[in-house]
C-alpha positions in Angstrom: 2.9 23.6 11.4 5.4 20.8 11.4 5.3 18.4 8.2 6.8 15.3 7.0 8.2 14.6 3.6 7.0 11.3 2.4 8.2 9.3 -0.5 6.3 6.0 -1.8 8.3 4.4 -4.4 7.8 1.2 -6.2 10.0 -1.1 -8.2 8.7 0.7 -11.4 8.1 4.6 -10.2 7.6 7.2 -7.6 4.1 6.8 -6.6 4.0 9.7 -4.2 6.3 12.5 -3.0 5.0 15.5 -0.9 4.6 17.2 2.3 2.0 15.6 5.0 1.2 16.4 8.5 0.3 12.6 9.3 0.6 9.0 7.6 -1.2 5.8 8.5 -0.1 2.6 7.3 -0.3 -1.3 7.9 2.8 -2.2 9.8 3.9 -5.5 11.2 2.1 -5.2 14.5 -0.9 -3.4 13.2 -2.0 0.2 12.1 1.1 2.7 12.5 0.6 6.4 12.7 3.5 8.5 11.8 3.6 12.5 12.8 6.6 14.8 12.3 9.3 14.3 14.9 8.7 10.6 15.1 11.6 8.5 16.4 13.8 6.7 13.7 12.1 3.5 12.8 12.7 0.7 10.3 9.7 -1.6 9.8 8.2 -4.0 7.6 4.8 -2.7 5.7 1.9 -5.3 5.3 -0.3 -5.3 2.3 -2.9 -2.7 2.6 -3.7 1.1 2.2 -1.4 3.9 3.3 -3.4 6.9 4.2 -1.5 10.2 3.9 -2.8 13.4 5.2 -1.5 16.1 3.0 0.0 19.3 4.4 -2.5 21.4 2.2 -5.5 19.6 3.4 -7.3 16.6 2.0 -5.6 13.0 1.7 -4.1 10.8 -0.7 -4.5 6.8 -0.5 -1.9 4.6 -1.7 -2.2 0.8 -1.9 1.0 -1.2 -1.1 1.4 -4.9 -1.6 4.0 -4.6 1.5 7.4 -3.4 1.7 9.8 -1.6 3.9 9.1 1.5 5.9 12.0 4.0 6.9 10.9 6.8 9.4 13.3 9.8 10.1 12.0 12.8 12.2 10.9 14.8 9.1 11.1 12.0 6.3 9.0 8.9 5.8 10.1 6.7 2.9 8.0 3.5 1.9 9.7 1.1 -0.4 7.3 -1.3 -1.9 7.3 -3.8 -4.6 4.0 -2.7 -5.9 2.2 0.6 -5.3 -0.9 1.8 -6.7 -2.4 5.2 -6.1 -5.9 4.7 -5.0 -7.3 6.6 -8.0 -5.7 4.0 -10.4 -6.8 1.2 -8.4 -9.4 -0.9 -10.8 -11.4 -3.5 -8.9 -12.2 -5.2 -12.3 -8.7 -5.2 -13.3 -7.5 -6.8 -10.0 -10.4 -9.2 -10.0 -9.3 -10.5 -13.4 -5.6 -11.0 -12.1 -7.0 -12.9 -9.5 -8.9 -15.1 -11.5 -5.8 -15.8 -13.7 -3.8 -16.4 -10.5 -6.4 -19.0 -9.0 -6.1 -21.0 -12.4 -2.5 -21.1 -12.1 -2.6 -22.3 -8.6 -4.9 -25.2 -9.9 -2.4 -26.2 -12.3 0.8 -25.4 -10.0 2.9 -28.5 -9.1 5.9 -27.6 -7.4 5.8 -26.0 -3.8 7.8 -23.1 -4.7 5.4 -22.2 -7.4 2.2 -22.7 -5.4 3.8 -20.2 -2.6 4.6 -17.6 -5.5 1.0 -17.9 -6.4 -0.4 -17.8 -2.9 1.4 -14.8 -2.2 0.3 -13.3 -5.3 -3.4 -14.0 -4.5 -3.1 -12.4 -1.2 -1.8 -9.3 -2.7 -4.5 -9.2 -5.2 -7.3 -9.8 -2.4 -6.1 -7.1 -0.6 -6.0 -4.7 -3.7 -9.4 -5.8 -4.4 -10.5 -5.0 -0.8 -8.7 -1.6 -0.7 -10.7 -0.9 -4.1 -13.9 -1.7 -2.8 -13.4 0.2 0.3 -12.3 3.5 -1.9 -15.3 3.0 -4.2 -17.7 2.7 -1.2 -16.1 5.6 0.4 -16.6 7.9 -2.9 -20.2 6.7 -3.1 -21.0 7.6 0.7 -20.1 11.5 0.0 
């Protein structure tokens, strides 16, 4: 069976590296599904959950706060500022960070400062949504 080598890398560390048969991620124009032999592609990745269907069965979910995707016929690389394995996603932590960011937004004055905080809030909201979705999925089984 044909596989893809998938690397998900954040600014701090390698989040995932392994063989997969299929990858689904939030691309610029909507969900992107990538299978082995895909045409070379470079695209932006929007905040959301990356689903990696593992070659050995099972799947790995990784939350990405946006980034860049590079596809080669046998290699998929996702470079993201922030990437968190689903197992490490903590809804409470994300909610706390969001509360702090909202407080900062209320006290923000400059346009640039507001833009930075709004981007951070959007990322945190996506993280919380991903954590909730995964929690629901675990409870459903």
